[in-house]
C-alpha positions as CSV (number, residue, x, y, z in Angstrom):
1,M,45.3,-93.7,-107.4
2,E,44.5,-93.5,-111.1
3,K,44.3,-97.3,-112.3
4,L,44.8,-98.3,-116.1
5,K,42.0,-100.6,-117.0
6,V,43.8,-103.8,-118.6
7,L,41.3,-105.9,-120.7
8,L,42.3,-109.5,-122.0
9,V,40.2,-111.2,-124.3
10,L,39.5,-114.0,-126.6
11,F,40.6,-113.0,-130.1
12,L,38.7,-116.2,-131.0
13,S,35.7,-114.9,-129.3
14,T,33.7,-113.6,-132.5
15,C,33.6,-117.1,-134.0
16,H,31.0,-119.4,-132.2
17,A,32.0,-122.4,-134.3
18,V,35.4,-122.2,-133.4
19,L,34.6,-121.7,-129.5
20,S,32.1,-124.6,-130.0
21,A,35.1,-126.9,-131.1
22,I,37.1,-126.4,-128.2
23,T,37.2,-129.2,-125.8
24,D,37.8,-129.2,-122.0
25,G,41.3,-127.9,-121.2
26,L,43.5,-125.2,-122.5
27,L,42.3,-122.5,-124.8
28,P,44.5,-121.9,-128.2
29,N,47.9,-121.0,-126.5
30,G,46.2,-120.8,-123.5
31,D,49.6,-121.4,-121.9
32,F,51.0,-118.7,-124.0
33,E,54.0,-120.8,-125.4
34,E,53.5,-119.6,-129.0
35,S,55.3,-116.2,-128.5
36,P,54.8,-113.1,-130.3
37,E,57.3,-111.9,-133.0
38,P,60.4,-109.9,-131.3
39,K,59.4,-106.8,-133.4
40,Y,56.1,-106.5,-131.6
41,L,57.9,-106.5,-128.0
42,L,59.0,-102.8,-126.7
43,N,62.1,-103.4,-124.5
44,G,61.7,-107.2,-124.9
45,T,58.5,-107.7,-122.9
46,V,55.6,-104.8,-123.4
47,V,53.3,-105.9,-126.0
48,K,52.9,-103.2,-128.8
49,F,50.2,-104.6,-131.1
50,D,46.8,-105.8,-129.8
51,T,46.8,-109.3,-131.7
52,A,50.5,-109.8,-131.2
53,I,50.1,-112.8,-128.9
54,P,48.7,-115.6,-131.4
55,N,45.1,-116.1,-130.7
56,W,44.9,-113.4,-128.2
57,R,43.6,-109.8,-128.4
58,I,45.0,-107.2,-125.5
59,S,44.0,-103.9,-124.4
60,G,46.1,-102.0,-121.8
61,I,49.6,-102.7,-120.7
62,V,50.5,-106.1,-121.2
63,E,54.0,-107.9,-120.9
64,Y,55.2,-111.0,-122.3
65,I,57.3,-112.7,-119.8
66,A,60.2,-115.3,-120.5
67,S,60.8,-117.5,-117.2
68,P,62.8,-116.8,-115.3
69,Q,63.3,-112.9,-115.7
70,K,64.3,-110.2,-113.4
71,Q,62.7,-107.0,-113.2
72,F,63.8,-104.4,-111.1
73,N,63.9,-106.1,-107.5
74,N,61.5,-108.9,-108.6
75,K,62.2,-112.4,-109.8
76,L,59.4,-113.4,-112.4
77,V,58.9,-117.2,-112.8
78,A,56.2,-118.4,-114.7
79,P,53.5,-120.8,-113.1
80,Q,54.0,-123.2,-115.9
81,G,55.8,-123.7,-118.6
82,V,58.3,-121.1,-120.0
83,H,56.0,-118.1,-120.8
84,S,53.3,-116.1,-119.0
85,I,51.7,-112.5,-119.3
86,K,51.8,-109.9,-117.0
87,L,49.0,-107.4,-116.5
88,V,50.1,-104.1,-115.1
89,T,47.3,-102.4,-112.9
90,G,48.9,-99.2,-112.3
91,K,51.3,-96.5,-113.1
92,D,52.0,-94.2,-109.7
93,E,55.0,-92.7,-108.1
94,D,54.6,-95.2,-105.3
95,D,53.9,-98.3,-107.3
96,D,56.9,-101.1,-107.6
97,P,57.3,-100.8,-111.3
98,G,58.0,-104.5,-111.4
99,C,54.6,-105.4,-109.9
100,G,52.0,-106.9,-111.9
101,V,49.6,-109.9,-112.1
102,L,51.1,-113.2,-113.9
103,I,48.4,-115.1,-115.8
104,D,49.3,-118.5,-117.6
105,S,47.5,-121.7,-118.7
106,V,43.9,-120.5,-119.3
107,A,41.5,-123.2,-119.6
108,L,37.9,-123.5,-120.2
109,K,35.5,-126.5,-119.0
110,V,31.8,-127.1,-119.6
111,L,30.2,-127.8,-116.5
112,N,27.2,-130.1,-116.3
113,P,24.1,-129.4,-114.1
114,S,23.9,-131.7,-111.0
115,K,21.2,-133.3,-110.1
116,R,19.7,-135.1,-106.8
117,T,19.6,-138.6,-106.9
118,R,17.7,-141.4,-104.9
119,G,21.1,-142.1,-103.2
120,N,21.7,-138.4,-102.3
121,L,19.4,-135.5,-101.7
122,L,22.4,-133.0,-102.3
123,K,23.8,-132.0,-105.7
124,N,27.2,-133.1,-106.5
125,G,27.9,-134.6,-103.0
126,N,31.2,-136.1,-104.0
127,F,32.4,-132.9,-105.9
128,E,33.4,-135.0,-108.8
129,E,31.9,-132.0,-111.0
130,G,34.0,-128.9,-110.9
131,P,36.5,-126.7,-112.7
132,Y,39.4,-127.9,-115.2
133,I,42.5,-128.9,-113.2
134,S,45.5,-128.8,-115.2
135,P,47.7,-132.1,-115.2
136,N,50.8,-130.3,-114.3
137,T,48.9,-128.3,-111.6
138,S,50.0,-129.9,-108.1
139,W,48.5,-127.2,-106.1
140,G,44.5,-127.5,-107.7
141,V,42.5,-124.8,-107.9
142,D,41.4,-122.3,-105.6
143,I,37.4,-121.3,-105.4
144,V,36.9,-117.8,-104.3
145,P,33.9,-117.0,-102.1
146,I,30.4,-116.1,-103.5
147,G,30.8,-112.4,-102.6
148,Y,33.7,-112.1,-105.0
149,D,32.3,-114.2,-107.9
150,S,28.8,-114.6,-108.5
151,H,29.4,-118.1,-110.2
152,I,30.8,-120.9,-108.0
153,P,32.4,-123.6,-110.7
154,I,31.6,-126.6,-108.0
155,P,28.0,-127.0,-109.2
156,G,25.5,-127.2,-106.3
157,W,28.0,-125.7,-103.9
158,I,28.1,-122.1,-102.6
159,V,31.4,-121.0,-101.0
160,E,30.7,-118.2,-98.0
161,N,32.7,-116.1,-96.0
162,T,36.1,-114.5,-96.9
163,N,38.3,-117.6,-97.3
164,D,38.8,-119.9,-100.2
165,V,38.0,-123.6,-101.3
166,K,40.7,-125.4,-102.9
167,Y,39.5,-127.9,-105.7
168,I,41.7,-131.1,-105.9
169,D,42.3,-134.2,-107.8
170,S,43.5,-137.6,-107.2
171,D,46.6,-137.1,-109.2
172,H,48.2,-134.9,-106.5
173,F,46.4,-135.5,-103.5
174,V,44.9,-138.6,-101.6
175,I,41.1,-138.6,-102.1
176,P,38.8,-141.0,-100.2
177,E,36.5,-141.8,-102.9
178,G,36.7,-140.7,-106.7
179,K,38.9,-138.7,-108.5
180,R,37.9,-135.0,-106.9
181,A,37.4,-133.5,-103.3
182,V,37.8,-130.2,-101.6
183,E,40.0,-128.9,-99.2
184,L,38.7,-125.9,-97.1
185,L,41.4,-123.0,-95.9
186,S,40.4,-121.2,-93.1
187,F,42.6,-117.9,-92.5
188,A,42.0,-115.6,-89.8
189,G,37.9,-116.7,-90.1
190,I,35.6,-119.1,-91.0
191,I,35.1,-120.6,-94.1
192,A,31.9,-122.5,-95.1
193,L,30.8,-124.7,-97.6
194,K,26.9,-124.5,-98.0
195,Q,24.0,-126.1,-100.0
196,V,20.1,-125.4,-99.5
197,V,18.2,-128.8,-100.1
198,I,14.5,-129.4,-100.1
199,T,13.4,-131.5,-97.0
200,K,10.1,-132.4,-95.4
201,I,9.0,-130.8,-91.8
202,R,9.2,-133.2,-89.1
203,K,11.0,-135.7,-91.5
204,D,14.3,-137.5,-89.9
205,Y,17.5,-137.2,-91.9
206,E,21.0,-138.6,-91.7
207,L,23.8,-136.5,-93.2
208,T,27.1,-138.4,-93.6
209,F,30.5,-136.9,-94.8
210,V,34.5,-137.7,-95.0
211,V,37.0,-135.5,-93.3
212,G,40.6,-136.1,-93.4
213,D,44.3,-135.0,-95.1
214,G,45.1,-135.4,-98.8
215,K,48.9,-136.6,-97.6
216,D,50.5,-133.1,-98.7
217,A,52.4,-132.3,-95.8
218,C,49.3,-130.7,-93.9
219,K,49.8,-131.4,-90.1
220,G,48.2,-130.3,-87.2
221,S,44.8,-130.0,-85.4
222,M,41.7,-129.4,-87.3
223,L,38.2,-128.6,-86.3
224,L,35.1,-129.0,-88.5
225,E,31.4,-127.8,-87.7
226,V,28.8,-128.9,-89.8
227,F,25.3,-127.8,-89.8
228,A,21.9,-129.1,-90.9
229,G,19.5,-126.2,-90.2
230,K,19.7,-125.3,-86.6
231,D,21.5,-128.9,-85.5
232,S,25.1,-129.1,-85.7
233,V,28.2,-131.2,-85.0
234,Q,31.8,-130.6,-84.2
235,V,34.4,-133.0,-85.6
236,P,38.0,-132.6,-84.5
237,Y,40.7,-134.2,-86.7
238,K,44.2,-134.4,-85.7
239,S,46.1,-134.8,-89.2
240,K,49.4,-136.3,-89.2
241,G,49.8,-135.8,-93.0
242,K,49.1,-139.3,-94.0
243,G,46.6,-139.1,-96.1
244,R,44.1,-140.5,-93.6
245,F,40.3,-140.1,-93.3
246,I,37.3,-140.5,-91.1
247,R,33.6,-140.6,-91.7
248,R,31.1,-138.7,-89.5
249,K,27.3,-137.9,-89.5
250,L,24.7,-135.6,-88.5
251,R,21.1,-136.7,-87.6
252,F,18.4,-134.2,-87.5
253,K,14.5,-133.5,-87.7
254,A,13.8,-131.0,-90.6
255,V,11.9,-128.2,-89.3
256,S,11.6,-126.5,-92.6
257,T,10.9,-127.1,-96.4
258,R,14.4,-125.9,-97.2
259,T,17.4,-126.8,-95.1
260,N,20.7,-125.1,-95.0
261,I,23.5,-127.7,-95.2
262,R,26.7,-125.9,-94.3
263,I,30.4,-127.4,-93.8
264,T,32.6,-125.1,-91.6
265,S,36.3,-125.0,-90.8
266,I,37.1,-122.8,-87.9
267,V,41.0,-123.4,-87.4
268,S,43.7,-122.4,-89.6
269,V,46.3,-124.8,-90.4
270,W,49.9,-124.1,-91.8
271,K,52.5,-126.1,-93.4
272,K,55.9,-125.7,-92.7
273,D,56.7,-124.0,-95.8
274,G,54.4,-121.3,-94.8
275,T,51.4,-122.0,-97.1
276,I,47.6,-122.5,-95.7
277,C,45.9,-125.9,-95.7
278,G,43.0,-127.5,-94.2
279,P,41.0,-130.5,-94.2
280,I,39.8,-132.4,-97.2
281,I,36.1,-133.1,-97.4
282,D,34.4,-135.5,-99.6
283,D,31.2,-138.0,-100.2
284,V,28.6,-135.8,-98.5
285,K,25.4,-137.2,-98.4
286,L,22.0,-136.5,-97.2
287,L,19.2,-139.2,-96.8
288,P,16.0,-139.7,-95.4
289,I,15.7,-141.8,-92.2
290,H,13.1,-144.4,-92.9
291,T,11.3,-145.8,-89.7
């Protein structure tokens, strides 16, 4: 099937001074609520002029959507607000002409490099540093595995395998500590969150972490397996969806100067509405044991 390449780039990207003035949050007209003039829309939706959408430059087939809007057998609803854009990725005989990808709330956040401290050998163990979360987003932010994106926006951590990690905030979920945490979404496989840490051979260490649920109607039996090098511990957690947490630990003796810390979820859990969910992970700490 021949695909039409769709490219959407910042109209402001040619001006470094303008970009440097952007603070964490939505890009100029990042929510697409500033509309193009009607004369630049073909059949009321297809954008005809490359700079018709204020602050953006487009290439390819892009539609400007006013929610709710029905196209053929599909009802298009903007993820947030009233307006969004739809990227059409193909025109084939078998394609549903109403299909496409809806884009909304495009934001930018500067991620600060994480550092290890005397209180934690892991970087960003409390997950406070991460991607921008829109105040109106109750879902959080999906973080895709390293195989799909070489840049993981949770500094210090890598997402492995084929499932996503959801980055969540205390405005919409119960968080055990601070304002941010992660939720492991395991669907038909194992999801792993990994970090490599420098250790001393034959030195004893203790890894502690918190696991629970975000009081978001995620109920069921969960199972984590946490690894520190070749050592591991399984942590079952029975979620009642009430925002409760347990703290667990793993003690191990380092056998290498570099130890892989991996937190895995190996059981799929589903809400009653059919959406996948999983255990909340927070406050992961690694410290040497002094004898």
